[in-house]
C-alpha positions as CSV (number, residue, x, y, z in Angstrom):
1,M,0.0,0.0,0.0
2,V,1.3,3.4,-0.9
3,F,0.5,6.2,1.5
4,D,-0.2,9.2,-0.6
5,S,-0.7,12.7,0.9
6,Q,-4.5,12.4,0.9
7,R,-4.5,9.2,2.9
8,T,-1.9,10.6,5.2
9,L,-4.0,13.8,5.8
10,A,-7.1,11.6,6.4
11,F,-5.2,9.9,9.2
12,V,-4.0,13.1,10.7
13,N,-7.5,14.6,10.4
14,T,-9.1,11.8,12.4
15,R,-9.0,14.0,15.5
16,L,-10.4,17.5,15.2
17,D,-10.9,19.9,18.1
18,R,-13.7,22.2,17.0
19,P,-15.6,24.8,18.9
20,T,-18.6,22.5,18.7
21,G,-16.6,19.7,20.3
22,L,-14.1,16.9,19.7
23,I,-14.4,14.6,16.7
24,D,-12.2,11.6,17.2
25,Q,-12.6,8.7,14.7
26,L,-10.0,6.7,16.6
27,A,-11.4,7.4,20.1
28,D,-11.5,3.8,21.2
29,R,-10.1,0.5,20.0
30,D,-13.3,-0.5,18.1
31,A,-13.5,2.9,16.4
32,A,-9.8,2.7,15.5
33,A,-10.1,-0.9,14.2
34,G,-13.1,0.3,12.0
35,W,-11.2,3.2,10.6
36,L,-8.1,1.1,9.9
37,A,-10.2,-1.5,8.2
38,G,-12.0,1.1,6.0
39,E,-9.1,3.2,5.1
40,L,-6.1,0.9,5.2
41,G,-7.5,-2.6,4.9
42,Y,-6.3,-3.7,8.3
43,D,-8.8,-6.3,9.4
44,S,-7.4,-7.5,12.8
45,P,-8.4,-6.4,16.3
46,I,-6.0,-4.0,17.9
47,S,-4.7,-4.2,21.4
48,G,-4.7,-1.4,23.9
49,R,-0.9,-1.0,23.3
50,D,-1.4,-0.8,19.6
51,H,-4.2,1.7,20.0
52,A,-2.0,3.9,22.2
53,A,0.8,3.7,19.5
54,L,-1.7,4.7,16.8
55,L,-3.0,7.7,18.8
56,E,0.6,8.8,19.7
57,L,1.6,8.6,16.0
58,R,-1.5,10.5,14.9
59,D,-1.1,13.3,17.4
60,S,2.6,13.7,16.8
61,A,2.0,13.7,13.0
62,R,-0.7,16.4,13.4
63,W,1.6,18.6,15.5
64,I,4.4,18.3,13.0
65,L,2.2,19.0,10.0
66,R,0.5,22.0,11.8
67,A,4.0,23.4,12.5
68,R,4.9,22.9,8.9
69,S,1.8,24.7,7.7
70,A,2.5,27.6,10.1
71,G,6.2,27.8,9.1
72,L,7.3,26.8,12.6
73,T,9.9,24.4,13.9
74,P,8.4,20.9,14.6
75,P,8.3,19.9,18.2
76,P,11.3,17.6,19.0
77,Q,9.3,15.1,21.0
78,D,6.9,14.7,18.1
79,L,9.8,14.3,15.7
80,D,11.1,11.5,17.9
81,V,7.7,9.7,17.8
82,V,7.3,9.9,14.0
83,N,10.9,9.0,13.3
84,A,10.8,6.0,15.7
85,A,7.7,4.7,14.0
86,S,9.1,5.4,10.5
87,V,12.1,3.1,11.1
88,A,10.1,0.3,12.6
89,A,9.8,-1.7,9.3
90,P,12.1,-2.1,6.3
91,R,11.0,0.0,3.3
92,A,12.3,1.7,0.2
93,E,11.6,5.2,-1.1
94,Q,10.9,4.9,-4.8
95,L,10.6,7.6,-7.5
96,D,8.3,7.2,-10.6
97,G,8.7,8.8,-14.0
98,D,6.4,11.7,-13.0
99,W,8.8,12.8,-10.2
100,N,6.5,11.3,-7.6
101,S,8.1,9.6,-4.6
102,A,6.4,6.7,-2.8
103,V,7.2,4.4,0.1
104,H,7.3,0.7,-0.7
105,F,8.2,-1.9,1.8
106,A,11.4,-3.7,0.8
107,A,10.3,-7.2,1.7
108,S,7.2,-7.6,-0.3
109,G,6.6,-4.3,-2.2
110,S,3.8,-3.4,0.1
111,P,3.1,-3.5,3.9
112,D,1.4,-6.6,5.3
113,A,-2.2,-5.5,5.7
114,N,-2.3,-7.4,9.0
115,N,0.9,-6.0,10.5
116,L,0.1,-2.8,12.3
117,T,3.8,-2.0,12.9
118,E,4.3,-1.9,9.1
119,L,1.2,0.2,8.5
120,L,2.2,2.7,11.1
121,A,5.8,2.8,9.7
122,G,4.3,3.5,6.3
123,L,2.1,6.3,7.7
124,A,5.0,7.8,9.6
125,S,7.2,7.7,6.5
126,A,4.4,9.4,4.5
127,V,4.2,12.1,7.2
128,V,7.9,12.7,6.9
129,N,7.6,13.0,3.1
130,L,4.6,15.3,3.3
131,A,6.3,17.6,5.8
132,A,9.5,17.7,3.9
133,A,8.1,18.3,0.5
134,S,4.9,20.2,0.8
135,E,4.9,24.0,0.7
136,N,1.1,23.9,0.1
137,L,0.1,22.3,3.4
138,V,-2.3,24.6,5.2
139,E,-4.9,24.6,7.9
140,C,-8.4,25.6,7.0
141,A,-8.9,29.3,7.5
142,A,-12.5,29.0,8.9
143,D,-12.6,29.9,12.6
144,D,-14.3,26.7,13.6
145,C,-12.3,24.3,11.4
146,V,-8.8,22.8,12.0
147,V,-8.6,20.4,9.0
148,L,-5.2,20.2,7.3
149,F,-5.2,20.1,3.5
150,L,-3.1,20.6,0.5
151,R,-3.8,23.9,-1.2
152,T,-4.2,23.3,-5.0
153,D,-4.8,27.0,-5.8
154,P,-2.9,29.9,-4.2
155,R,-6.1,31.7,-3.5
156,R,-7.7,28.7,-1.7
157,R,-8.2,29.3,2.0
158,W,-10.8,26.7,3.1
159,H,-10.6,22.9,2.9
160,S,-14.2,22.6,1.6
161,K,-16.9,24.7,-0.1
162,R,-19.0,24.3,3.0
163,C,-16.3,26.1,5.2
164,G,-15.9,28.9,2.6
165,N,-19.7,29.4,2.3
166,R,-20.0,29.6,6.1
167,V,-17.3,32.2,6.3
168,R,-18.8,34.3,3.5
169,A,-22.3,34.0,5.0
170,A,-21.0,35.1,8.4
171,R,-19.3,38.1,6.8
172,S,-22.4,39.1,4.9
173,F,-24.6,38.7,8.0
174,A,-22.1,40.9,10.0
175,R,-22.1,43.6,7.3
176,H,-25.9,43.7,7.1
177,R,-26.3,43.7,10.8
178,S,-23.9,46.6,11.3
179,G,-25.6,48.6,8.5
180,G,-22.5,48.4,6.3
181,P,-22.5,48.0,2.5
182,P,-23.9,44.7,1.2
């Protein structure tokens, strides 16, 4: 399995602290196992220890990518977590003819779908690649949204049309309420 930037961001965005409350798709072992099965094809139950490792990797990856999007230095303790997970399984970085790099596991060409260590190593390596190569990584500009995404247009500020529409509607409401120009 190749961990592209969209899949990596889906992993990082499984926990969102919004003003309306916490959304955590990996909140408990059952939820985490369901997400792993749906997104990565991992179909085995996970232990409490594996769940803790998954959450630690996700949270550290999120801090690193948020630091990257803000132009800050990544927190050293989070770098340690991601780097330790990244070296946990043998893999190879490969480049295709379109200048795209991908992580492939050296032993079989793809991680074992039932080996969580290999899946986490692949995700960690993808976080490293995304943080190192992406100048277009940003956090949604809507006040109540913290989704990380890759900006495909320099003018894009929101991760979805819904967020952009909410911000524009709030601005319009504020202008009309204050008696300003429409």
